[in-house]
N, C-alpha and C positions, 0 to 999 in steps of 0.2 A: 596871146597873153594879155590879160588886163593890166594896163599901166596906171590905173587909178587906185592907189592904195590908201588906206587910212594912215594918218600920221603915226600912230603907234606901230603899225607894220613897218613903215619906213625906218623908224627909229630902231626897231628890233633887227632889221637887216643890217643897218649900219653898226649896231652893237656886235652882231656876228662877224662882220667884216673886220672890226677892230680886234676881236678875239683871235680870229684866224691870222691876222697880221702878227700878233704877239706869238702865236704858236710857230709861225714860219720863222720869225726872228730867233726864237729860242732854239729851234731845231738847227738852223744854220750856225748859230753861235756854238752850240754844243758839239757840232761836228768837228770843230777845230780842237776840242778838248778831249775827245774820247780816243781810246786806243783799241777798244774791243771791236773787232770787225762786224760782229752781229749787231751790236748797238749802233755802229756807224750806218749799217744798212737800214736799220729801223728809222734812224733820224733822216736819212736820205729819202726814204719812202714817204715819211711824214711831210718833209719839205715839198716834195712833188705834189702830194695830195692837197696840202694847204694852198699851194699856188693855183691848182685847178679850182679849188673851192672859191678862192678869192676872185678868180676870173668869172666864175658863175655869179657870184654876188655882185660883182661890178656890172655884169650884164643886166642884172635885175635893176640895179640902181640907175643905170643909164636910161632905162625906159620909164622911170617914175615921173609922174606929173603930180605936183602937189597943189 
């Protein structure tokens, strides 16, 4: 993988990571408030997916050289 990204690419990856962090926080917070089992399952799946995506984005960011 090429680790030499343009600055705008780095900024976009960081923006995606910030967005996914908000998504994860919201899903985790809403789990404490919902009573519907189906909605709870959706929120749990979203939290797991968001964590996986954040790990992938973190991996990309850890290889970046500016």
